[in-house]
Phi, psi and omega in degrees: 000133177270159178208164180249023185300314182299313181298318180294318180297313181293325179297331178269357180072030182263149170274166176298322180296319180295317178295317178302316179297321182295328182251004173084029176227174181280164174300322181297324178295317178298318179300315180295321177296313181300322182276359178077014180274347184216126174267123183292157173297162179301315178300322179290319178300319178295317180299318179295313180299315180297321179303321181267007180058045179232167171276161177302320182293333178285331183267319183244125184211166182281000000 
């Protein structure tokens, strides 16, 4: 699954650690999601999307 997490995070000037703290996961989890090595759980995907005021489908896509 592809995602726009890195672009959205960088556009807000956030570090991976800051985003991770905001959504309740580690910096390493954010790094793995951005690199496509880890697909987040649905609750985490929703939390990330809400953080950026986007839908899950806008952030995570095929």
